[in-house]
C-alpha positions as CSV (number, residue, x, y, z in Angstrom):
1,X,-0.1,0.0,0.0
2,X,1.3,3.4,-0.8
3,X,2.0,6.0,1.7
4,X,-1.1,8.1,0.7
5,X,-3.4,5.3,0.7
6,X,-2.3,4.1,4.0
7,X,-3.1,7.7,5.3
8,X,-6.4,7.8,3.6
9,X,-7.3,4.7,5.0
10,X,-6.6,5.6,8.7
11,X,-8.3,8.9,8.3
12,X,-11.5,7.3,6.7
13,X,-11.5,4.9,9.5
14,X,-11.2,7.5,12.1
15,X,-14.1,9.6,10.7
16,X,-16.4,6.4,10.2
17,X,-16.1,5.7,13.8
18,X,-16.6,9.3,14.7
19,X,-13.4,9.7,16.6
20,X,-11.6,13.0,16.8
21,X,-8.0,13.6,16.0
22,X,-7.7,14.6,19.7
23,X,-9.3,11.4,21.1
24,X,-7.2,9.2,18.6
25,X,-4.2,10.9,19.9
26,X,-5.0,10.3,23.5
27,X,-6.0,6.5,23.0
28,X,-2.9,5.9,20.7
29,X,-0.2,7.9,22.6
30,X,0.6,9.6,19.3
31,X,1.1,13.4,19.6
32,X,-1.8,15.3,18.2
33,X,0.6,17.4,16.0
34,X,2.1,14.1,14.7
35,X,-1.5,12.9,13.9
36,X,-2.5,16.0,12.2
37,X,0.6,16.1,9.9
38,X,0.3,12.5,9.2
39,X,-3.4,13.0,8.2
40,X,-2.4,15.8,5.9
41,X,0.2,13.7,4.1
42,X,3.2,15.6,5.6
43,X,5.5,14.3,8.1
44,X,7.2,10.8,8.1
45,X,5.6,8.5,10.7
46,X,7.5,5.6,12.0
47,X,6.0,2.1,11.6
48,X,5.4,2.1,15.4
49,X,3.4,5.4,14.9
50,X,1.3,3.9,12.2
51,X,0.8,0.6,14.4
52,X,-0.4,2.6,17.3
53,X,-3.0,4.4,15.4
54,X,-4.1,1.4,13.4
55,X,-4.5,-0.8,16.6
56,X,-6.9,1.9,18.3
57,X,-8.9,2.0,15.1
58,X,-9.2,-1.8,14.8
59,X,-7.0,-2.1,11.6
60,X,-4.5,-4.6,10.9
61,X,-1.1,-3.8,9.2
62,X,0.5,-6.4,7.1
63,X,3.7,-6.0,5.1
64,X,4.9,-7.5,1.9
65,X,8.8,-7.7,1.3
66,X,9.9,-8.1,-2.2
67,X,13.1,-7.8,-4.1
68,X,13.9,-4.9,-6.2
69,X,13.3,-6.7,-9.5
70,X,9.8,-7.4,-8.5
71,X,7.2,-4.8,-10.2
72,X,5.3,-2.8,-7.9
């Protein structure tokens, strides 16, 4: 999943659950400023940050590693 799709998925899930950015920040332990930057497509969150947000929102993150010769 590309970064912007990841951002959009988390933002849409938060909105669907009617969770404010402030509440998600508190529940996940991710700073409000970091969350706002993430949702606006700015910043460079760590995998741990994304994992914390996804966990609170009931999302599961999976990764696929591939060689550089494999197509996107």
